[in-house]
C-alpha positions in Angstrom: 33.9 -113.9 -77.5 34.3 -117.6 -77.7 37.1 -119.5 -76.0 39.8 -121.1 -78.0 40.1 -124.7 -77.0 43.8 -124.6 -77.4 44.3 -121.8 -74.9 41.8 -123.2 -72.4 41.0 -119.9 -70.8 39.0 -120.1 -67.6 37.1 -117.7 -65.4 36.9 -117.6 -61.7 33.4 -116.5 -60.6 32.5 -115.7 -57.0 29.0 -114.9 -55.7 29.2 -111.7 -53.5 25.5 -111.0 -53.0 22.6 -113.2 -52.2 20.3 -113.8 -55.2 17.1 -113.9 -53.0 14.7 -111.2 -53.9 16.2 -110.6 -57.3 13.6 -112.5 -59.4 13.4 -116.1 -60.7 15.5 -115.6 -63.8 18.4 -114.1 -61.9 18.2 -116.9 -59.3 18.2 -119.5 -62.1 21.2 -117.8 -63.8 23.2 -117.9 -60.5 22.3 -121.6 -60.1 23.2 -122.2 -63.8 26.7 -120.8 -63.1 27.1 -123.4 -60.4 27.1 -120.9 -57.5 25.3 -122.2 -54.4 25.9 -119.6 -51.6 27.5 -116.3 -50.9 31.3 -116.3 -51.3 31.2 -119.6 -53.2 33.7 -119.7 -56.1 33.7 -121.8 -59.2 36.0 -122.0 -62.2 34.2 -122.0 -65.6 35.3 -122.3 -69.3 35.5 -118.9 -71.0 32.6 -119.2 -73.5 30.1 -116.7 -74.8 27.3 -118.4 -73.0 29.0 -118.1 -69.7 30.0 -114.5 -70.4 26.3 -113.7 -71.1 25.2 -115.3 -67.8 27.9 -113.3 -65.9 26.8 -110.1 -67.6 23.2 -110.7 -66.6 24.1 -111.0 -62.9 27.2 -108.8 -62.9 26.0 -106.8 -59.9 26.1 -110.0 -57.8 29.3 -111.7 -58.9 33.0 -111.0 -59.1 34.8 -112.4 -62.2 38.5 -112.8 -62.9 40.4 -114.5 -65.7 42.8 -117.2 -64.8 
């Protein structure tokens, strides 16, 4: 699902669980989302790339549409 530039949908993503011990690719995905530490929240554009990254580490993050 790609975001429509006219609607400007955003996602609020919060890191709930530490990525340490999960493997290099999951740690890199969390860093790619811009999350730095537990309970850190970022707002991201709703694109298919971001949705894919969130799906990969869904067990570590909380996502809500804004």
